[in-house]
C-alpha positions as CSV (number, residue, x, y, z in Angstrom):
1,M,4.4,-4.7,44.2
2,T,4.1,-7.6,41.8
3,M,1.3,-7.3,38.8
4,N,-0.4,-11.1,38.2
5,Y,-2.1,-12.4,35.2
6,N,-5.4,-11.0,35.1
7,E,-3.5,-7.3,35.9
8,I,-1.5,-7.9,33.4
9,R,-3.9,-8.8,30.6
10,N,-6.2,-6.0,31.7
11,N,-3.7,-3.1,30.9
12,Y,-3.7,-4.6,27.4
13,I,-7.1,-5.9,26.1
14,H,-9.6,-3.4,24.7
15,H,-11.6,-2.5,26.5
16,K,-15.9,-1.3,25.9
17,V,-17.4,1.2,27.5
18,D,-21.4,2.2,27.4
19,G,-24.3,4.3,29.4
20,N,-22.7,6.5,31.6
21,D,-19.6,5.9,31.3
22,A,-19.5,6.4,27.5
23,V,-21.0,9.2,28.4
24,K,-17.8,10.9,30.3
25,L,-15.1,9.7,27.6
26,E,-17.3,11.8,25.0
27,L,-17.1,15.2,27.9
28,I,-12.9,14.4,27.7
29,K,-12.8,13.7,24.5
30,D,-14.4,17.2,23.6
31,K,-12.9,19.0,26.3
32,A,-8.9,18.1,25.2
33,I,-10.0,18.6,21.8
34,E,-11.2,22.5,23.2
35,F,-8.0,22.8,25.3
36,A,-5.9,22.0,22.2
37,E,-7.3,24.3,19.8
38,L,-6.6,27.3,22.6
39,I,-2.9,26.1,23.2
40,T,-2.3,26.2,18.6
41,T,-4.1,29.7,18.9
42,M,-1.9,31.1,22.2
43,V,1.3,29.1,21.9
44,P,3.1,29.4,19.0
45,A,4.3,27.1,17.2
46,S,7.1,25.7,19.5
47,R,8.8,22.6,20.6
48,E,6.3,24.0,23.8
49,Q,3.2,23.3,21.9
50,S,4.9,20.6,20.7
51,L,4.8,19.2,23.7
52,A,1.7,20.3,25.5
53,L,-0.3,19.1,22.4
54,T,1.5,15.7,23.5
55,K,0.9,16.1,27.7
56,L,-2.8,16.8,26.1
57,Q,-2.9,13.4,24.7
58,E,-2.2,11.6,27.5
59,V,-4.1,13.0,29.6
60,A,-6.7,12.6,27.6
61,M,-5.9,9.1,27.4
62,W,-5.1,8.4,31.1
63,S,-8.3,9.8,31.6
64,N,-9.9,7.0,29.2
65,A,-8.1,4.4,30.3
66,G,-9.0,5.1,34.2
67,I,-12.5,5.0,32.8
68,S,-12.6,2.1,30.5
69,K,-10.4,-0.1,32.3
70,P,-12.0,-2.5,34.8
71,K,-10.5,-2.6,38.5
72,I,-9.4,-5.8,38.9
73,N,-8.7,-5.2,42.7
74,E,-11.4,-2.9,44.4
75,G,-8.6,-1.7,46.4
76,E,-7.8,1.2,43.9
């Protein structure tokens, strides 16, 4: 699949959100923080804890991108 200019640009610019999307982002952030606190409490400081926290950051980041990025192709 070849990406066109607009699709590429859409991946690298900041997307502002408001309304319901802002509420969604806030909820995801709050739950990610809650889960990160649980991980740091339950999992001993280790490589595994670090990886779990990194993956959680990735989950939050990709979730936020999925909410905030406008869809270029409605078929997505």
